Residue frames relative to the residue before (quaternion, step in Angstrom):
aa qw qx qy qz dx dy dz
X 1.0000 0.0000 0.0000 0.0000 0.00 0.00 0.00
X 0.4604 -0.6842 0.4926 0.2780 3.60 -0.96 0.76
X 0.5038 -0.6504 0.4816 0.3020 3.50 -1.12 0.71
X 0.3592 -0.7160 0.5582 0.2163 3.51 -1.07 0.85
X 0.3253 0.7493 -0.5306 0.2264 3.54 -0.92 0.84
X 0.6077 -0.5789 0.4152 0.3510 3.51 -1.31 -0.01
X 0.5816 0.6001 -0.3715 0.4044 3.65 1.21 -0.18
X 0.0334 -0.7891 0.6133 0.0009 3.58 -0.97 0.90
X 0.5151 -0.6197 0.5046 0.3098 3.51 -1.31 0.52
X 0.0072 -0.7882 0.6154 -0.0047 3.58 -0.97 0.84
X 0.3217 -0.7176 0.5835 0.2026 3.55 -1.25 0.48
X 0.2444 -0.7595 0.5856 0.1431 3.54 -1.06 0.80
X 0.1410 -0.8052 0.5754 0.0265 3.57 -0.78 1.11
X 0.5151 -0.6461 0.4817 0.2918 3.53 -1.06 0.83
X 0.4076 -0.7252 0.4977 0.2456 3.61 -0.85 0.84
X 0.6473 0.5364 -0.3103 0.4439 3.56 1.22 -0.45
X 0.8277 0.1900 -0.0465 0.5260 3.57 0.74 -1.21
X 0.4092 -0.7560 0.4175 0.2944 3.63 1.37 -0.06
X 0.4067 0.7069 -0.4780 0.3263 3.62 1.20 0.36
X 0.3543 -0.7040 0.5666 0.2405 3.64 -1.02 0.75
X 0.0854 -0.8606 0.5020 -0.0095 3.57 -0.21 1.28
X 0.8249 0.2054 -0.0472 0.5245 3.57 0.93 -0.83
X 0.1447 -0.7429 0.6467 0.0945 3.53 -1.28 0.62
X 0.0987 0.7871 -0.5984 0.1129 3.57 -0.78 1.01
X 0.4068 -0.6829 0.5376 0.2812 3.55 -1.32 -0.08
X 0.0613 -0.7805 0.6196 0.0559 3.51 -1.26 0.42
X 0.4748 -0.6440 0.5261 0.2883 3.51 -1.28 0.49
X 0.3152 -0.8114 0.4581 0.1801 3.56 -0.31 1.22
X 0.5941 0.5515 -0.3689 0.4548 3.63 1.26 -0.33
X 0.7514 0.4171 -0.2322 0.4556 3.59 0.79 -0.99
X 0.7883 0.1563 -0.1022 0.5862 3.62 1.17 -0.56
X 0.0540 -0.8342 0.5482 0.0263 3.59 0.19 1.19
X 0.6271 0.5249 -0.3631 0.4465 3.66 1.13 -0.38
X 0.6425 -0.5347 0.3746 0.4012 3.59 -1.25 0.34
X 0.4435 -0.7064 0.4989 0.2354 3.50 -1.01 0.92
X 0.0572 -0.7736 0.6310 0.0073 3.61 -1.03 0.90
X 0.0502 0.7955 -0.5971 0.0901 3.55 -0.68 1.17
X 0.3577 -0.6975 0.5726 0.2403 3.58 -1.14 0.60
X 0.0852 0.8049 -0.5711 0.1367 3.55 -0.37 1.32
X 0.5659 -0.5871 0.4596 0.3520 3.56 -1.33 0.26
X 0.1834 -0.7637 0.6106 0.1012 3.57 -0.90 0.96
X 0.3662 -0.7739 0.4768 0.1990 3.56 -0.61 1.10
X 0.6257 0.5281 -0.3260 0.4725 3.55 1.31 -0.36
X 0.7051 0.4109 -0.2276 0.5312 3.60 1.05 -0.78
X 0.2394 -0.7954 0.5052 0.2341 3.58 1.27 -0.55
X 0.6455 0.4567 -0.3301 0.5156 3.56 0.94 0.90
X 0.4982 -0.5990 0.5176 0.3537 3.59 -1.29 0.30
X 0.0379 0.8021 -0.5829 0.1243 3.57 -0.50 1.29
X 0.5444 -0.5922 0.4727 0.3598 3.54 -1.20 0.53
X 0.1573 -0.7666 0.6201 0.0556 3.49 -1.05 0.99
X 0.1845 -0.8030 0.5636 0.0590 3.59 -0.93 0.97
X 0.5686 -0.5994 0.4555 0.3317 3.56 -1.17 0.69
X 0.0016 -0.7609 0.6488 -0.0085 3.54 -1.08 0.89
X 0.5361 -0.6139 0.4541 0.3599 3.61 -1.23 0.24
């Protein structure tokens, strides 16, 4: 049975090349807006902002 809670899995996509590079979790109650993090993209070979996608 799945655990009940406020945390959901999200994918982070590179804003430059649109590749889905990272999977993480977030608390949907505390952060209802889309998550934006600056992460390393192995395809662009640079630190680029990554945005939450479905």
